[in-house]
C-alpha positions as CSV (number, residue, x, y, z in Angstrom):
1,M,0.1,0.3,-0.1
2,P,1.4,3.6,-1.2
3,E,1.8,5.8,1.8
4,Y,-0.7,8.5,2.6
5,I,0.7,11.8,3.2
6,L,-1.7,14.4,5.0
7,N,0.2,17.9,4.7
8,L,-1.7,20.5,6.9
9,L,1.7,23.0,6.5
10,P,0.7,26.1,5.4
11,L,1.9,25.7,1.7
12,K,2.5,28.1,-1.1
13,E,2.4,27.8,-4.7
14,G,4.4,25.1,-5.8
15,E,5.5,23.8,-2.7
16,A,3.0,20.4,-3.1
17,E,4.6,19.6,-6.4
18,E,7.9,19.9,-4.3
19,F,6.6,17.1,-1.8
20,E,5.0,15.0,-4.8
21,A,8.5,15.1,-6.3
22,I,9.7,13.7,-3.2
23,A,7.1,10.9,-3.0
24,P,5.9,10.4,-6.4
25,A,4.0,7.0,-5.6
26,A,2.5,8.2,-2.3
27,V,-1.3,9.5,-1.8
28,H,-1.0,13.1,-1.3
29,V,-3.8,15.1,0.4
30,Y,-4.4,18.6,1.5
31,A,-6.1,20.0,4.3
32,R,-6.0,22.8,6.9
33,S,-6.2,21.8,10.8
34,S,-9.5,23.5,11.2
35,T,-10.8,21.5,8.0
36,V,-9.5,17.7,8.0
37,T,-12.2,15.0,8.1
38,P,-12.0,11.9,10.6
39,E,-11.6,10.0,7.5
40,Q,-8.2,11.6,6.3
41,L,-6.9,10.9,9.6
42,A,-8.0,7.4,9.7
43,S,-6.3,6.9,6.5
44,A,-3.0,8.7,6.9
45,T,0.4,6.9,7.3
46,V,2.3,10.4,7.3
47,I,0.8,13.8,8.7
48,F,2.7,17.0,8.4
49,G,1.3,20.2,10.5
50,W,-0.4,20.9,13.5
51,P,-3.3,18.8,14.0
52,R,-5.6,19.1,17.0
53,P,-4.3,17.1,19.6
54,E,-7.6,15.6,20.7
55,T,-8.2,14.4,17.0
56,M,-4.7,12.4,17.2
57,R,-6.2,9.3,18.6
58,Q,-8.4,8.8,15.1
59,A,-5.2,8.1,13.2
60,V,-5.3,4.9,13.2
61,C,-2.8,4.0,10.5
62,L,-0.2,6.6,11.5
63,K,3.5,5.6,11.3
64,W,5.2,8.9,11.5
65,F,3.7,12.6,12.3
66,Q,5.9,15.5,11.9
67,S,4.9,18.8,13.8
68,M,4.9,21.9,13.1
69,W,6.0,23.9,15.6
70,A,9.3,23.3,17.9
71,G,7.0,22.7,21.6
72,T,5.5,19.0,21.5
73,D,4.2,19.2,24.8
74,D,0.4,19.6,23.5
75,Y,0.7,15.7,22.3
76,T,2.0,14.2,25.3
77,G,-0.2,11.0,26.0
78,K,-2.4,11.6,22.9
79,L,-0.6,10.1,20.1
80,P,-0.9,6.4,18.9
81,E,1.6,4.4,20.4
82,G,4.8,3.0,18.7
83,I,4.8,6.0,15.9
84,L,7.3,8.3,14.8
85,F,7.2,11.4,16.4
86,T,9.3,14.6,14.7
87,S,9.3,18.1,15.3
88,S,10.3,21.7,13.9
89,S,12.7,22.5,16.0
90,G,14.8,25.3,15.0
91,S,12.4,26.7,12.4
92,N,11.9,29.6,14.5
93,S,14.9,30.8,16.3
94,R,15.3,33.5,13.9
95,S,11.9,35.3,14.6
96,V,11.8,34.1,18.5
97,S,15.3,34.9,18.9
98,E,14.8,38.7,16.9
99,H,12.0,39.7,19.1
100,M,13.9,38.5,22.3
101,L,17.0,41.0,21.3
102,A,14.3,43.8,20.6
103,S,12.5,43.2,24.0
104,L,15.8,43.6,25.6
105,L,17.1,46.5,23.2
106,A,14.1,48.4,24.5
107,L,14.5,47.5,28.1
108,C,17.9,48.6,27.8
109,R,16.8,52.5,26.2
110,R,13.7,52.6,28.4
111,L,11.4,52.5,25.4
112,P,8.4,51.3,27.1
113,T,8.7,54.1,29.5
114,Y,9.0,57.0,26.5
115,R,6.2,54.9,24.8
116,D,4.1,56.0,27.9
117,S,5.1,59.2,28.1
118,Q,4.4,60.0,24.8
119,R,0.7,58.9,25.2
120,A,0.4,61.3,28.2
121,H,2.1,64.3,26.3
122,I,4.8,64.3,28.7
123,W,8.5,65.5,27.9
124,N,10.8,63.9,30.3
125,D,14.2,62.5,30.7
126,E,14.2,59.3,32.3
127,G,17.8,59.3,32.8
128,P,20.3,56.6,32.6
129,M,20.2,53.8,30.1
130,R,21.9,50.4,28.9
131,T,23.9,48.9,26.9
132,L,25.1,45.3,25.6
133,L,28.6,45.8,25.3
134,D,30.6,43.8,28.2
135,A,27.6,42.8,29.4
136,T,27.2,39.4,30.7
137,I,24.3,37.3,29.1
138,L,23.0,34.1,31.0
139,V,20.7,32.1,28.7
140,V,18.6,29.1,30.4
141,G,18.1,26.5,27.6
142,A,21.2,26.7,25.3
143,G,19.2,25.1,22.3
144,N,18.4,26.4,18.9
145,I,16.5,29.6,19.9
146,G,19.0,30.3,22.9
147,S,21.6,29.6,20.7
148,A,20.5,32.1,18.3
149,F,20.0,34.9,20.6
150,A,23.5,34.4,22.4
151,G,25.1,35.1,18.8
152,L,22.9,38.4,18.3
153,C,24.3,39.2,21.8
154,Q,27.8,38.7,20.6
155,G,27.5,40.5,17.8
156,L,26.5,43.4,20.1
157,G,29.7,42.8,22.5
158,A,28.2,40.7,25.3
159,W,29.4,37.9,27.1
160,T,27.4,35.0,26.4
161,I,26.9,31.9,29.0
162,G,24.6,28.9,28.4
163,L,22.8,26.6,30.5
164,K,21.8,23.3,29.3
165,R,20.8,19.7,30.7
166,T,24.0,17.8,29.6
167,V,27.5,19.7,27.9
168,H,29.2,17.5,25.0
169,G,31.5,20.5,24.2
170,P,31.0,24.1,22.8
171,V,27.5,25.6,21.3
172,E,27.6,28.2,18.8
173,G,26.7,31.8,20.2
174,F,28.3,30.8,23.8
175,D,31.1,32.0,25.4
176,Q,30.8,29.2,27.6
177,V,28.4,26.6,28.6
178,Y,27.5,24.8,31.7
179,P,25.0,22.2,32.7
180,L,21.6,23.4,34.3
181,D,22.7,22.6,37.5
182,A,25.3,25.9,37.5
183,L,21.8,27.9,37.6
184,D,22.1,29.4,41.4
185,S,26.1,30.1,41.2
186,L,26.0,31.9,37.7
187,L,22.3,34.1,38.5
188,P,24.3,36.3,40.7
189,K,26.8,37.3,37.7
190,A,24.4,37.9,35.0
191,D,23.5,41.6,34.1
192,V,20.9,39.8,31.2
193,V,18.8,36.3,32.5
194,A,16.9,34.9,29.3
195,L,14.8,31.9,29.7
196,T,14.4,29.7,26.4
197,L,12.8,26.5,28.4
198,P,10.2,23.9,27.2
199,H,7.7,22.7,29.3
200,S,8.3,19.9,31.5
201,P,8.3,18.5,34.9
202,Q,11.9,19.2,35.4
203,T,11.8,22.9,34.3
204,A,8.2,23.7,35.3
205,G,8.5,26.2,38.6
206,L,12.6,26.7,37.8
207,M,12.7,30.5,38.0
208,D,11.1,30.9,41.3
209,R,11.1,33.8,44.2
210,S,14.5,32.2,45.7
211,R,16.4,32.3,42.1
212,I,14.7,35.7,40.9
213,A,16.1,37.1,44.6
214,L,19.6,35.6,43.3
215,M,19.6,38.0,40.4
216,K,21.2,41.3,40.6
217,D,19.1,44.4,41.4
218,D,19.7,45.8,38.0
219,A,19.5,42.8,35.8
220,I,17.2,42.2,33.3
221,L,15.0,39.2,32.7
222,I,13.5,38.0,29.5
223,S,11.3,34.8,29.3
224,A,10.6,33.4,25.8
225,G,10.5,29.5,26.1
226,R,7.5,28.4,28.2
227,G,5.4,30.5,31.0
228,S,5.6,27.7,33.4
229,V,9.3,27.7,34.0
230,L,8.7,31.2,35.9
231,D,7.0,32.3,39.2
232,Q,5.2,35.3,37.9
233,E,3.8,36.4,41.1
234,A,7.2,36.3,42.6
235,L,8.5,38.3,39.5
236,A,5.8,40.7,39.8
237,Q,6.4,41.2,43.6
238,A,10.0,41.4,43.2
239,M,9.7,43.9,40.5
240,T,7.1,46.1,42.4
241,G,9.7,46.4,45.4
242,G,12.2,47.6,43.2
243,K,14.1,44.4,41.7
244,L,15.4,44.5,38.1
245,W,16.1,47.1,35.7
246,G,13.2,45.3,33.9
247,A,11.7,42.1,32.4
248,A,10.2,41.2,29.1
249,L,7.9,38.0,28.9
250,D,6.3,36.5,25.4
251,V,5.0,33.7,27.1
252,T,2.8,33.3,30.6
253,D,0.9,30.7,32.4
254,P,-1.6,30.6,31.6
255,E,-2.4,32.3,28.6
256,P,-3.8,34.4,27.7
257,L,-2.7,36.3,30.6
258,P,-5.9,36.7,33.0
259,P,-6.9,40.5,33.2
260,D,-6.4,40.4,37.1
261,S,-2.8,39.5,37.0
262,P,-0.4,41.6,38.4
263,L,1.7,41.6,35.9
264,W,-0.2,43.8,33.7
265,D,0.7,46.9,35.9
266,V,4.5,46.5,36.9
267,P,6.5,49.3,36.1
268,N,9.3,48.2,33.2
269,L,7.9,44.9,32.5
270,L,7.0,44.4,28.8
271,L,4.3,41.8,27.9
272,T,3.7,40.5,24.3
273,P,1.1,37.8,23.6
274,H,3.2,34.9,22.8
275,V,4.1,36.6,19.4
276,A,7.8,35.9,19.2
277,G,7.3,32.6,16.9
278,G,5.0,30.9,14.9
279,M,4.2,31.9,11.0
280,R,4.9,35.5,11.8
281,L,7.9,35.7,9.4
282,E,7.9,33.7,5.8
283,I,11.7,32.2,6.7
284,T,10.1,30.6,9.7
285,R,7.0,29.3,7.6
286,R,9.8,28.1,4.5
287,R,12.1,26.7,7.3
288,C,9.2,24.8,8.2
289,V,8.4,23.0,4.5
290,E,12.1,22.2,3.9
291,M,12.2,20.4,7.2
292,A,9.3,18.2,6.7
293,Q,10.5,17.6,3.1
294,E,14.2,16.8,4.1
295,N,12.9,14.2,7.0
296,L,10.4,12.7,3.9
297,R,13.6,12.1,2.1
298,R,14.8,10.3,4.9
299,Y,11.4,8.0,6.0
300,L,11.8,7.2,2.7
301,A,14.7,6.2,2.2
302,G,14.8,4.2,5.7
303,E,17.2,6.8,7.2
304,P,17.1,8.0,11.0
305,L,15.0,11.5,11.2
306,V,15.8,14.7,12.5
307,N,14.5,16.2,15.4
308,L,13.0,13.4,16.7
309,V,11.0,13.4,19.9
310,Q,11.9,10.8,22.2
C-alpha cells in the first residue's frame, strides 16, 4: 500500500509539487487543521502540520507525525503508540531570537517608559540607559533559540553563557556552556537572564522566588520559552519592590494572561502575547516546509529522522 500523506502545512504555490516529487508513489492529501476530516485522519500513514491534539487518536494507520512547531507538549499522551514523532525544532529560532533582542534593547533604552510618556504627552528625560557591550548574558536553555539569541548578543559585544541539561562541548553563540545545575551560582553574575526552556516536569517553576532573589538588583529578565518556567507572582512582587531593571515576557502561564494578573501593571515589564515565533516570518514557514521535506526523504530511504521526539 502506498503512503497516505496528510499535509496540513501552510503551503504556497509550487510547494505541493515539491512534496510530490520527493514521494511520487504516495497519495498526497492537502487540508487545514480546521477542515481535516475523520476519514483523512484515519487513512493517514504520515501527517505534517499541527492537527488538533484531541483528534490524533483517530489516526489509526499513522506511522509518522511531523509537527510544524518546536514545542510538542500539547501532544503528550495523545498520539497513537509506537509511531515516529518529529518536531520542527529550530524553525523559528531566528524569529524568536530577534524578538528577544528587540525586547531587551527596548528595555535597555527605556522605550516602553518613553512610549507611556508619549501617550501622556509628557516630555521627560528618564535618565541612565544600558548597553550590551561587555554585559554578561545568561541563557537558560542553550538550544536552537538560545544559541541564536546568544549569537545576536555576541555581535553587540556581550559575553554569553549558556545552560543546558547535558554539555558535550562548545555550542554556537556561547562563550561558555555549563550544566543546568550551575544556575544558582551564575544568576548573581548575570546582567541579563534569558529563559528559553520548554515545559517539562523538570523545568516547571525553575525560576522561582529564591532564584529571582539571586539575580542582580539591576538585571534584566527575558522569558520566551514556556510561561510555566517562571513564578510570575514572585516576579511581580520583586519588581514592584524595586528588584530588576526590567523584564520582558512573551510567554505566560496561563495564556491568555488573565485580566487580574499583577503583571499587567508592573513598571518596566514588557508583555507580548506569545508572538515571538509562529508563522509571522516567511523564513519560519519556509523552514518548516524544508524540514518536513528533508525528513520525508529520510523516511522513504529508511534513514534516521531529524528532530526525533523521544
